[in-house]
C-alpha positions as CSV (number, residue, x, y, z in Angstrom):
1,M,228.9,194.8,132.8
2,T,227.4,192.4,130.0
3,H,226.0,188.9,130.8
4,R,228.7,187.5,128.7
5,K,231.5,189.3,130.8
6,R,229.9,188.2,134.1
7,D,229.6,184.5,132.9
8,R,233.2,184.7,131.8
9,N,234.2,186.1,135.2
10,L,232.4,183.4,137.0
11,I,234.0,180.5,135.0
12,V,237.4,182.1,135.6
13,Y,236.7,182.2,139.3
14,K,235.4,178.6,139.6
15,M,238.6,177.5,137.7
16,M,240.7,179.6,140.1
17,H,238.6,178.2,143.3
18,F,239.4,174.6,142.0
19,R,243.0,175.1,141.5
20,I,243.4,176.6,144.9
21,L,241.8,173.5,146.6
22,L,244.0,171.4,144.8
23,L,246.9,173.3,145.8
24,I,245.8,173.4,149.5
25,F,245.3,169.6,149.5
26,I,248.7,169.1,148.1
27,L,250.3,171.3,150.7
28,Y,248.4,170.2,153.5
29,S,249.4,166.7,153.2
30,F,252.9,167.6,154.2
31,Y,252.0,168.1,157.8
32,L,249.4,165.7,158.6
33,P,250.3,163.2,161.5
34,S,252.5,160.5,160.4
35,E,254.8,157.9,161.6
36,T,258.1,159.9,160.7
37,L,257.2,163.4,161.3
38,W,257.5,163.7,165.2
39,N,260.8,164.1,167.3
40,K,258.8,163.3,170.4
41,K,255.7,161.0,171.0
42,I,253.9,160.8,174.3
43,Y,251.2,158.1,174.8
44,V,248.2,158.4,177.1
45,S,245.8,155.7,178.3
46,P,243.2,155.3,181.0
47,S,245.0,152.3,182.2
48,G,248.4,154.1,182.4
49,H,250.2,155.8,185.4
50,D,251.3,159.2,185.8
51,S,254.8,158.2,187.3
52,Q,258.1,159.7,186.6
53,G,259.1,159.0,183.0
54,C,255.7,157.9,181.7
55,G,254.7,158.7,178.1
56,S,256.3,155.9,176.1
57,Q,254.1,153.3,174.3
58,D,254.4,150.4,176.8
59,R,254.4,153.0,179.8
60,P,251.8,155.5,179.0
61,C,250.7,158.3,181.2
62,K,247.4,158.2,182.6
63,S,246.0,161.9,182.5
64,L,246.4,164.5,179.7
65,D,247.5,167.0,182.5
66,K,250.4,164.7,183.0
67,A,251.0,164.6,179.2
68,F,250.9,168.1,178.6
69,A,253.3,168.8,181.6
70,V,255.7,166.2,180.2
71,V,255.7,168.0,176.8
72,L,256.0,171.4,177.8
73,K,258.8,170.7,180.4
74,G,260.8,168.4,178.2
75,I,263.9,169.3,176.1
76,G,262.6,171.1,173.1
77,G,259.5,171.9,174.7
78,A,256.1,171.0,172.8
79,N,258.0,171.3,169.3
80,S,257.5,168.4,166.9
81,T,255.4,166.4,169.4
82,L,252.5,164.0,169.0
83,I,250.4,163.1,172.0
84,S,248.4,159.9,171.3
85,A,245.4,159.3,173.4
86,A,244.0,155.7,173.7
87,K,240.5,154.8,173.8
88,G,238.7,156.0,177.0
89,N,237.6,158.9,179.1
90,Y,240.1,161.8,180.3
91,T,239.5,164.6,182.5
92,L,241.5,167.9,182.1
93,T,241.8,169.6,185.3
94,K,243.7,172.8,184.4
95,S,244.4,175.0,181.5
96,F,247.6,174.8,179.2
97,N,249.1,177.5,177.0
98,F,251.3,176.6,174.1
99,T,253.5,179.5,172.8
100,N,255.8,179.4,169.9
101,V,255.4,175.9,169.1
102,N,256.2,174.4,165.8
103,S,254.4,171.1,164.9
104,F,252.2,169.5,167.7
105,A,249.3,167.2,167.2
106,L,246.8,165.8,169.7
107,V,245.4,162.5,168.1
108,G,242.7,160.1,169.4
109,E,243.7,156.4,168.8
110,D,240.1,155.3,167.9
111,S,238.4,156.2,164.6
112,R,235.3,157.0,166.5
113,V,235.3,160.4,167.9
114,S,233.2,159.5,170.9
115,E,235.5,156.7,171.8
116,V,238.3,159.3,173.1
117,R,236.3,161.8,175.3
118,I,238.0,164.6,177.0
119,T,236.0,166.5,179.8
120,C,237.2,169.6,181.3
121,K,236.9,170.9,184.8
122,P,235.2,174.4,185.0
123,D,237.3,177.2,183.3
124,V,239.7,175.0,181.6
125,S,240.8,175.6,178.1
126,L,243.7,175.1,175.6
127,S,245.6,178.2,174.1
128,F,247.9,178.5,171.2
129,I,249.9,181.7,170.6
130,L,252.5,182.2,167.6
131,C,252.3,178.6,166.8
132,Q,252.3,176.7,163.6
133,D,251.4,173.4,162.2
134,I,248.8,172.3,164.9
135,A,246.7,169.1,164.5
136,F,243.8,167.8,166.3
137,E,242.2,164.5,165.4
138,G,239.8,161.8,166.5
139,F,238.4,163.1,169.8
140,M,235.7,164.7,171.7
141,L,236.1,168.0,173.8
142,H,233.3,168.4,176.3
143,G,232.5,171.2,178.6
144,C,235.7,173.0,178.1
145,G,235.7,176.9,178.5
146,G,238.4,179.1,180.2
147,W,238.4,182.8,180.4
148,R,240.6,184.7,177.7
149,E,241.0,188.1,176.7
150,S,239.0,189.5,173.7
151,T,239.8,192.4,171.3
152,V,236.7,194.3,172.4
153,G,237.8,197.2,174.6
154,V,241.6,196.8,174.0
155,N,243.4,200.2,174.4
156,K,240.0,201.7,175.0
157,S,237.9,202.5,178.1
158,A,234.6,201.4,177.1
159,H,233.3,197.9,178.2
160,A,236.5,197.1,180.4
161,A,236.0,199.2,183.5
162,Q,238.2,202.1,182.2
163,S,241.2,199.7,181.8
164,H,243.2,199.0,178.6
165,H,242.4,195.1,178.6
166,G,239.7,193.7,176.5
167,V,236.8,192.2,178.0
168,K,237.3,188.4,178.8
169,F,235.0,185.5,177.4
170,R,235.1,181.8,177.8
171,T,236.4,179.5,175.0
172,A,237.4,176.0,174.8
173,L,240.2,176.3,172.2
174,D,241.9,179.5,171.6
175,F,244.3,180.3,168.8
176,R,246.1,183.6,168.2
177,Y,248.6,184.6,165.5
178,C,249.0,180.9,164.5
179,R,249.6,179.6,161.0
180,N,248.3,176.3,159.6
181,A,245.8,174.5,162.0
182,Q,244.0,171.2,161.2
183,F,241.0,169.8,162.9
184,T,239.9,166.4,161.8
185,N,237.0,164.3,163.2
186,I,236.7,166.4,166.2
187,E,233.6,167.2,168.5
188,I,233.7,170.2,170.6
189,S,230.4,170.3,172.7
190,S,228.7,171.9,175.6
191,S,231.3,174.6,176.2
192,P,230.0,177.4,178.7
193,G,231.3,179.7,175.9
194,L,232.7,179.7,172.6
195,G,234.0,176.4,170.8
196,V,236.9,177.6,169.0
197,N,238.4,181.1,168.9
198,L,240.6,182.3,166.0
199,Y,242.3,185.5,166.1
200,N,244.6,186.4,163.1
201,V,245.1,182.8,162.3
202,G,246.5,182.4,158.6
203,G,248.1,179.8,156.5
204,V,245.8,176.7,155.9
205,V,243.0,176.3,158.3
206,N,241.1,173.1,157.9
207,F,238.1,171.9,159.7
208,T,236.9,168.5,158.3
209,D,234.3,166.2,159.6
210,C,233.9,168.2,162.9
211,V,231.0,168.9,165.1
212,L,230.5,172.0,167.1
213,A,227.3,171.4,169.4
214,D,225.7,173.1,172.2
215,N,228.3,175.7,172.9
216,K,226.6,178.5,174.6
217,A,226.8,180.8,177.8
218,L,227.0,179.1,181.0
219,Y,223.8,180.9,182.1
220,E,221.5,183.3,180.3
221,N,220.2,186.3,182.3
222,K,216.9,187.4,181.1
223,S,214.5,190.2,182.2
224,S,210.8,189.4,182.9
225,N,209.9,190.2,179.3
226,G,212.2,187.9,177.9
227,S,214.8,190.3,176.5
228,L,218.4,189.7,177.3
229,K,220.5,191.6,179.9
230,G,223.4,191.3,182.2
231,F,225.6,189.3,179.9
232,I,228.6,191.7,180.6
233,E,229.9,192.8,184.0
234,E,233.3,194.1,185.2
235,G,235.0,193.2,182.1
236,F,233.5,189.8,181.7
237,V,231.1,188.7,179.0
238,H,228.9,185.5,178.8
239,S,228.3,184.2,175.4
240,G,228.9,181.1,173.2
241,G,229.0,179.9,169.6
242,G,230.7,177.4,167.5
243,I,233.6,179.0,165.9
244,Y,234.6,182.7,165.7
245,M,237.4,183.8,163.2
246,I,238.9,187.4,162.8
247,L,241.4,189.1,160.7
248,N,241.4,192.3,162.3
249,E,243.2,195.6,162.1
250,Y,246.7,196.3,163.8
251,G,246.3,197.4,167.4
252,D,243.0,195.6,167.9
253,N,244.8,192.6,169.2
254,V,246.2,191.3,172.6
255,V,249.4,189.7,171.4
256,N,252.7,191.7,171.4
257,V,253.7,191.7,167.7
258,T,254.9,194.2,165.3
259,Q,252.9,195.7,162.4
260,S,255.0,193.7,159.9
261,E,254.3,190.4,161.9
262,H,250.6,191.2,162.0
263,D,250.5,191.9,158.4
264,S,251.8,188.6,157.7
265,F,249.0,186.7,158.8
266,Q,246.4,188.8,156.9
267,H,247.0,187.9,153.4
268,N,246.8,184.6,151.1
269,N,245.2,182.2,153.7
270,N,242.9,179.5,152.9
271,Y,240.0,178.5,155.2
272,I,238.2,175.4,154.6
273,F,235.1,173.8,156.4
274,R,234.1,170.5,155.1
275,N,231.4,168.2,156.2
276,C,230.9,170.0,159.5
277,H,227.9,170.1,161.7
278,F,227.1,173.2,163.5
279,L,224.4,172.3,166.1
280,R,222.4,174.4,168.6
281,N,225.3,176.9,169.4
282,N,224.3,180.2,171.0
283,A,226.0,183.5,170.4
284,S,223.8,186.2,172.3
285,G,226.4,187.7,174.7
286,W,225.5,191.2,174.7
287,N,222.7,193.4,176.0
288,V,219.9,194.0,173.4
289,S,218.2,197.2,174.4
290,H,216.0,197.8,171.4
291,K,215.5,196.2,168.2
292,H,217.8,197.4,165.4
293,D,220.0,195.9,163.0
294,I,223.6,196.7,164.1
295,I,226.0,197.1,160.9
296,D,228.3,199.8,162.5
297,D,229.2,198.6,165.9
298,P,232.3,196.5,165.7
299,G,232.5,195.9,169.6
300,P,229.4,194.1,171.1
301,S,228.8,192.3,167.9
302,Q,231.6,189.9,168.2
303,F,229.6,188.2,171.0
304,S,226.3,188.3,169.1
305,V,227.0,187.1,165.7
306,G,227.1,183.8,163.9
307,G,225.7,181.1,166.3
308,G,227.4,178.2,164.3
309,L,230.2,180.1,162.6
310,A,231.2,183.6,162.4
311,I,234.0,185.1,160.1
312,D,235.0,188.6,160.2
313,F,237.8,190.1,157.9
314,R,238.8,193.7,158.8
315,G,241.8,196.0,158.3
316,N,243.5,195.1,155.0
317,A,243.0,191.3,154.7
318,S,243.6,190.3,151.1
319,N,243.7,187.3,148.8
320,C,242.0,184.7,151.3
321,N,239.9,182.0,150.2
322,T,237.1,180.6,152.5
323,T,235.2,177.4,151.4
324,I,232.2,176.0,153.3
325,E,231.3,172.7,151.8
326,S,228.9,170.1,152.6
327,C,228.0,171.3,156.1
328,V,225.0,171.5,158.2
329,F,223.8,174.5,160.2
330,L,220.9,173.3,162.5
331,G,219.2,174.8,165.4
332,N,221.8,177.5,166.0
333,Y,220.9,181.2,167.7
334,A,222.4,184.4,167.6
335,V,221.3,188.2,167.7
336,W,222.7,188.6,164.1
337,G,223.3,185.7,161.8
338,G,221.7,182.7,163.6
339,G,223.7,180.1,161.6
340,L,226.3,181.9,159.8
341,Q,228.0,185.4,159.6
342,V,230.3,186.6,157.1
343,E,231.5,190.3,157.2
344,T,234.4,192.2,155.5
345,R,235.1,195.8,156.5
346,N,237.6,198.6,156.1
347,E,240.2,197.9,153.1
348,V,239.6,194.3,152.8
349,K,239.8,193.2,149.2
350,N,240.1,190.1,146.7
351,N,238.7,187.7,149.4
352,H,236.5,185.0,148.1
353,F,233.8,183.1,150.1
354,A,232.2,180.1,148.6
355,I,229.3,178.2,150.4
356,E,228.4,175.0,148.6
357,H,226.0,172.1,149.3
358,T,225.3,173.4,152.6
359,Y,222.0,173.0,154.7
360,F,220.7,175.7,156.8
361,H,217.7,174.5,159.1
362,D,215.8,175.8,162.1
363,N,218.4,178.8,163.0
364,I,217.3,181.7,164.7
365,G,218.5,185.4,164.4
366,L,217.0,187.5,167.3
367,L,217.0,190.6,165.0
368,A,218.3,189.9,161.5
369,A,219.3,186.8,159.4
370,G,218.2,183.5,160.9
371,G,220.1,181.3,158.4
372,V,222.9,183.5,156.9
373,R,224.1,187.2,157.2
374,M,226.7,188.6,154.9
375,G,228.1,192.0,154.9
376,N,230.8,194.0,152.9
377,L,231.2,197.3,154.6
378,L,234.3,198.8,152.9
379,Q,235.3,202.2,153.6
380,P,234.6,205.0,150.8
381,G,237.4,204.8,148.1
382,A,238.2,201.0,148.8
383,R,239.7,200.0,145.5
384,D,239.2,196.8,143.3
385,P,239.6,193.8,143.2
386,M,236.3,193.4,145.2
387,N,235.4,190.5,147.5
388,T,233.1,188.0,146.1
389,F,230.5,185.9,147.9
390,T,228.8,182.7,146.0
391,F,226.4,180.1,147.2
392,D,225.9,177.0,145.1
393,N,223.4,174.3,145.7
394,C,222.5,175.3,149.5
395,S,219.2,174.7,151.2
396,F,217.5,176.9,153.6
397,V,214.5,175.7,155.6
398,N,212.5,177.0,158.6
399,N,215.0,179.7,159.6
400,S,213.6,182.8,161.4
401,A,214.4,186.3,162.1
402,I,212.8,190.0,162.1
403,W,214.7,190.7,159.1
404,G,215.8,188.1,156.6
405,G,214.6,184.8,157.9
406,G,216.6,182.8,155.4
407,M,219.5,185.4,154.6
408,S,220.3,189.0,155.1
409,L,222.6,190.8,152.8
410,Y,224.0,194.2,153.6
411,G,226.7,196.8,152.6
């Protein structure tokens, strides 16, 4: 390919990228929380009371447990519902699961994220399955992490004590087969596992002004020589990390969907991470028996890649655009890709990853890639158009690993 052709292709890609972002902004404005969107509004305040009929603006509920219960048991369920939390501290004492919900938002009333703080009791999390148009805004989620089933070991005997279930891991927020999710001015910190898990989530997924900090395994079991061990036992894995996002092959899932339903989440999606901070997260949840750069092991690596952010496209995912803009990856740790991991596999094609004006500092990859690890592992015979990966005006400072302190590229 000539230099002139490469330059022309780059200009075309940047123009297409700008148009896509503009379209995303226009489309996304239609389902931001507004005064007229919601059929149901539930108000919560530390000064409220969990009495029968609570939830109005002048009779707010006291706890989020009560608010969630009111929402899920009411007419229409959680559809078209806004929960508005006043300034103060809340304790979430049990997990809640949302299924087939259309339009739901949890919003803190104060503009400062630290002023609306939600602390979870042990093994508590929120789950969303087959939902769409979900929005979180203006609050802190602290210490949350309930057990959820992973795709590792599904329909296989390995790693799951001869069962057909995936090994379980902890996560604060769990999304599966959802479409359109917005996170604005949210802090998710000190989870005993992962901050946010996204399995086959499509449409527009937007993280803006968010912080993912100190999300790591509840405990780390280390041998006398410092090597990792004992992270997985009896179908459970102890790991952490900021955000894990995967578009995977049909069959490697834990939600009962048809092939066509699955495929509807694999194409033409847009993922945005803007002005987000990934701080001191730790993804090291698998036994590392010897030093090697695993690029052909789709199972254990899920729990040990991308300490800050991990993005994994498999199967036939196509025409998706991912933008990481003006973000900070600081002090994260993983076995592979301490700060950021992006990997494409199988017949994935025509997906575009743009990392712009982003800072990678003091991240550690135990084996490979302290700052960023990127791989394009397409199967033989995979056809164009190919996936693209671009970096623009990024900074790499003091990242470390055995292979590729700043960045590791493979495939």
